C-alpha positions in Angstrom: -11.4 -13.7 26.0 -8.9 -11.3 24.6 -10.4 -8.8 22.0 -9.4 -9.0 18.6 -8.3 -5.8 17.2 -9.6 -4.4 13.7 -6.3 -4.3 12.4 -5.3 -8.0 13.1 -8.8 -9.1 11.6 -8.1 -7.1 8.4 -4.8 -8.4 7.9 -5.7 -12.0 8.6 -8.5 -11.9 6.0 -6.0 -10.2 3.7 -3.2 -12.9 4.0 -5.8 -15.3 3.1 -5.3 -14.6 -0.4 -1.5 -13.9 -0.2 -0.1 -17.1 1.1 1.8 -18.2 -2.0 5.6 -17.1 -1.7 5.7 -15.9 -5.5 2.3 -13.9 -4.9 3.8 -12.5 -1.5 7.1 -11.5 -3.2 5.1 -9.7 -6.2 3.2 -7.6 -3.6 6.2 -6.9 -1.7 7.5 -5.1 -4.8 4.4 -3.9 -6.5 2.2 -2.5 -3.4 4.8 0.0 -2.6 5.1 0.8 -6.2 1.5 1.3 -6.8 1.3 3.5 -3.6 3.9 5.8 -5.0 2.6 6.1 -8.7 -1.1 6.6 -7.0 0.5 9.3 -5.3 2.4 10.4 -8.3 -1.1 10.4 -10.3 -2.5 12.6 -7.8 0.3 14.9 -7.8 -0.1 15.4 -11.3 -3.5 16.7 -10.4 -2.1 19.0 -8.0 0.3 18.5 -5.1 -2.1 19.3 -2.6 -4.4 16.5 -3.9 -1.6 13.8 -3.0 -1.2 15.6 0.2 -4.9 15.4 1.0 -4.8 11.7 0.1 -2.2 10.9 2.2 -3.5 12.9 5.2 -6.8 11.1 4.9 -5.0 7.6 4.7 -2.8 8.7 7.7 -6.3 9.3 9.4 -7.4 5.9 8.7 -4.2 4.1 9.5 -4.1 6.0 12.9 -7.5 4.6 13.5 -6.3 1.1 13.0 -2.7 1.2 14.4 -0.5 4.1 15.8 2.9 2.1 14.9 1.4 1.4 11.4 0.5 4.9 11.0 4.1 5.9 11.8 5.4 3.7 9.3 3.0 4.7 6.5 3.6 8.6 7.6 7.5 8.1 6.8 6.7 6.2 3.7 4.4 8.8 2.4 6.7 11.6 3.5 9.6 9.8 1.6 7.5 9.3 -1.4 6.1 12.9 -1.8 9.5 14.2 -1.4 10.8 12.2 -4.2 7.6 13.6 -6.0 8.8 17.1 -5.3 12.1 16.4 -6.5 11.1 15.0 -9.9 10.5 16.8 -12.8 6.7 18.0 -13.2 6.6 16.9 -16.8 8.0 13.3 -16.1 5.3 12.4 -13.1 2.2 11.9 -15.0 3.5 9.7 -17.9 5.8 7.9 -15.6 3.3 7.1 -12.7 0.6 5.9 -15.3 3.0 3.5 -17.2 4.4 2.3 -14.0 0.9 2.0 -12.2 -0.4 0.0 -14.9 2.8 -2.3 -14.8 2.4 -2.9 -11.2 -1.2 -3.9 -11.3 -0.5 -6.2 -14.1 2.4 -7.7 -11.8 -0.4 -7.9 -8.7 -3.1 -9.8 -11.0 -0.3 -12.2 -12.2 0.5 -12.9 -8.6 -3.1 -13.7 -7.9 -3.3 -15.8 -10.8 -0.5 -17.7 -9.6 -2.1 -17.9 -6.3 -5.5 -18.9 -7.4 -7.5 -16.5 -5.4 -8.8 -13.1 -6.5 -7.7 -9.9 -4.9 -9.1 -9.1 -1.6 -10.4 -5.5 -2.7 -12.8 -7.2 -4.8 -14.7 -8.3 -1.6 -14.1 -5.1 0.5 -12.2 -1.6 -1.1 -10.6 -1.4 2.4 -8.1 -3.8 1.5 -6.6 -1.1 -1.0 -5.3 0.6 1.9 -4.5 -2.5 3.9 -2.2 -3.9 1.0 0.6 -1.5 2.4 0.3 -2.6 5.9 0.6 -6.1 4.8 3.9 -5.2 3.3 4.8 -3.0 6.4 3.7 -5.8 8.7 6.5 -8.0 7.5 9.2 -5.5 7.9 7.8 -4.8 11.6 7.9 -8.3 12.6 11.4 -8.9 11.0 12.5 -6.0 13.1 10.6 -7.1 16.2 8.4 -3.9 16.3 4.6 -4.4 17.5 1.8 -3.0 15.5 
């Protein structure tokens, strides 16, 4: 009997509440936006806080899947670079406003889906959402994860 990896189990469980095409589309947009704005909120506290959060997330992703960790590292690096280029005074209000709007979008998607968000059952799914989105890109590019 083949061993089932933790990442496969988590993605399968996460996908159970993300089957409706509209909900999937909303997640493809809102999850990366939430990730960016969360880093922006943390950056507003201090850039090192954002880097520490990203590093901790990378450690978790590395434990789940090296290919996913690479993809998430590249995404986080781009997002942190964008934050570094933005005017400091704009980061907090912009991140806060867009963070709230993106979460409203997520909840609308789950209303359409008819299922509650996965993180209500397990907070790990807050970190699995970006991998769910990335998994579609990896499959499209025929990359293993």
